[in-house]
C-alpha positions in Angstrom: -0.3 0.3 0.4 1.0 3.2 -0.8 0.6 6.5 0.3 0.4 9.8 -1.6 1.4 13.6 -0.3 -0.8 15.0 -2.4 -3.0 17.7 -1.5 -6.6 17.9 -2.4 -6.5 20.7 -4.6 -3.8 18.8 -6.9 -6.2 15.8 -7.0 -8.9 17.9 -8.0 -6.7 19.4 -10.8 -5.5 16.4 -11.7 -9.0 14.9 -12.0 -10.0 18.6 -13.7 -7.5 17.9 -16.5 -8.3 14.5 -17.2 -10.3 14.2 -20.4 -12.8 11.2 -19.8 -14.6 12.7 -17.0 -18.2 13.4 -17.3 -19.0 17.4 -18.2 -20.8 17.9 -15.1 -18.1 16.3 -13.0 -15.7 18.8 -14.9 -18.2 21.7 -13.7 -18.3 20.0 -10.1 -14.5 19.9 -10.2 -13.6 23.7 -11.4 -16.9 24.9 -8.8 -14.9 23.4 -6.2 -12.0 24.2 -6.6 -13.1 28.1 -6.5 -14.7 27.8 -3.8 -11.7 26.1 -1.7 -9.7 29.1 -3.3 -12.3 31.9 -2.5 -12.9 30.4 1.4 -8.6 30.4 1.6 -8.6 34.1 0.7 -11.4 35.1 3.0 -9.7 32.9 5.9 -6.2 34.6 5.4 -7.8 38.1 4.8 -9.8 37.7 7.9 -6.6 36.8 10.0 -5.3 40.0 9.3 -7.1 41.6 11.5 -6.0 39.8 14.2 -2.2 40.7 13.7 -0.3 43.4 15.6 1.7 46.5 13.8 4.5 45.0 14.1 3.5 41.4 13.1 2.3 43.2 10.0 5.8 45.2 9.5 7.1 41.8 9.7 5.5 40.4 6.6 6.0 43.7 4.9 2.7 45.5 5.5 1.5 48.7 7.2 -2.0 48.9 8.8 -3.1 50.4 6.0 -2.2 48.2 3.4 -3.8 45.1 5.3 -7.0 47.0 6.1 -7.6 47.7 2.1 -6.3 43.7 1.5 -9.2 43.0 4.5 -11.6 44.8 2.8 -11.3 43.1 -0.5 -14.3 40.6 -1.6 -13.2 36.9 -1.4 -13.4 36.2 -5.2 -11.1 39.1 -6.1 -6.9 37.4 -6.1 
């Protein structure tokens, strides 16, 4: 038995690129990938509000830059 270290997103990307899947499956996979990206963006942007000015400085952001990023909608990269 072999164990893979692939992330779910990697597996989804592989399945999305496979030509033998039915169209509805490809659409479902693309939707799952988009929702996963959106959830990650929302979670990381919300985490910015918990950082101190020192921590923001460590990652190269000003409080103003962090605020602007926090206010962006989750579907925007």
